[in-house]
C-alpha positions as CSV (number, residue, x, y, z in Angstrom):
1,M,-11.5,-18.7,-23.6
2,I,-9.3,-18.7,-20.4
3,N,-8.6,-15.4,-18.4
4,A,-5.3,-15.4,-16.4
5,I,-3.7,-12.9,-14.0
6,V,0.0,-13.2,-13.6
7,I,1.1,-11.9,-10.2
8,N,4.9,-11.7,-8.9
9,N,5.8,-13.4,-5.4
10,S,5.4,-9.8,-3.7
11,T,1.5,-9.8,-4.7
12,A,1.4,-13.1,-4.1
13,N,2.5,-12.9,-0.6
14,R,0.1,-9.8,-0.2
15,A,-2.8,-11.8,-1.5
16,N,-2.3,-14.4,0.9
17,V,-2.2,-12.2,4.1
18,I,-5.1,-10.1,2.9
19,A,-7.3,-13.3,2.3
20,V,-6.6,-14.7,5.7
21,R,-7.3,-11.2,7.3
22,T,-10.5,-10.6,5.2
23,Q,-11.5,-14.4,5.0
24,S,-11.9,-13.8,1.2
25,T,-9.4,-14.8,-1.5
26,E,-11.2,-12.6,-4.1
27,M,-10.5,-9.8,-1.6
28,G,-7.1,-10.7,-1.3
29,V,-6.3,-10.8,-4.8
30,M,-8.2,-7.5,-5.5
31,K,-6.4,-5.5,-2.9
32,A,-2.9,-6.8,-3.6
33,M,-3.1,-5.8,-7.2
34,L,-4.6,-2.4,-6.0
35,I,-1.5,-2.1,-3.6
36,D,0.8,-2.6,-6.5
37,T,-0.8,0.0,-8.6
38,L,-0.6,2.4,-5.7
39,K,3.0,1.5,-5.0
40,V,3.7,2.4,-8.8
41,K,2.0,5.7,-8.1
42,L,3.9,6.4,-5.0
43,A,7.1,5.8,-6.7
44,N,6.7,7.9,-9.8
45,G,5.1,11.0,-8.0
46,I,2.5,12.1,-5.4
47,A,-0.4,9.3,-5.0
48,H,-4.0,10.0,-4.0
49,F,-5.6,7.4,-2.0
50,I,-8.1,6.4,0.6
51,F,-7.6,3.9,3.3
52,K,-9.4,2.9,6.5
53,K,-7.8,3.7,9.6
54,K,-7.4,1.5,12.8
55,D,-10.0,3.6,14.4
56,G,-12.5,2.9,11.7
57,S,-12.5,6.1,10.2
58,Y,-11.4,6.7,6.6
59,R,-8.3,8.6,5.6
60,E,-7.7,10.6,2.3
61,A,-4.0,10.9,1.6
62,W,-1.5,12.2,-0.6
63,G,1.8,10.4,-0.5
64,T,4.8,9.9,-2.3
65,T,7.8,7.2,-2.0
66,Q,10.0,9.3,-4.7
67,T,13.4,9.6,-3.4
68,N,13.7,13.3,-4.3
69,I,10.8,14.2,-2.0
70,A,11.1,11.9,0.7
71,N,15.0,11.2,1.0
72,A,15.4,13.9,3.4
73,K,12.9,12.1,5.8
74,T,14.4,8.7,5.2
75,N,16.9,7.3,7.7
76,G,17.6,3.8,6.0
77,R,18.0,2.1,9.4
78,G,14.5,0.7,10.1
79,I,12.7,-2.6,8.8
80,S,10.8,-2.8,6.0
81,R,6.8,-2.1,6.4
82,E,6.5,-5.1,4.3
83,A,7.8,-7.2,7.2
84,Y,4.7,-6.0,9.2
85,K,2.2,-6.4,6.4
86,T,1.8,-3.0,5.9
87,T,2.7,-0.3,3.2
88,A,4.7,2.7,4.1
89,Y,4.3,6.1,2.3
90,F,5.5,9.5,2.9
91,D,2.6,12.1,3.9
92,V,3.3,15.1,1.8
93,E,0.7,17.0,3.8
94,C,2.3,16.5,7.1
95,G,5.6,15.9,6.1
96,A,6.2,12.6,7.7
97,W,5.8,8.8,7.2
98,R,3.0,6.7,7.6
99,S,1.5,3.4,6.8
100,F,-1.7,1.4,6.4
101,R,-2.6,-2.4,6.6
102,W,-3.0,-4.1,3.2
103,E,-6.1,-5.0,3.6
104,N,-7.4,-1.2,4.6
105,L,-6.7,0.2,1.1
106,V,-10.1,1.5,0.1
107,Q,-9.4,3.3,-3.4
108,V,-6.6,4.9,-5.6
109,F,-7.1,7.7,-7.7
């Protein structure tokens, strides 16, 4: 029996970036798929997740990209965070946009 995982181009790109940054192909694929899960949750409501911050501490976050919540704080003139190899979300606790590096996502609830 052969097990296969089918991923789209965005997920493959994320997996490659994460694999280079972490020196682990397996970690790249795993984290890229976790980001896909998070992006669906962010688009459909408020997601609960944990990521590692630049300073090494961990951040438990509640965020969204759902337009009816985040639209008032979106100007649409910037460059997508994907270009910087990060994921952006609207932090519902702070009322501001935040982002994290792909390889630093730890858990999605």
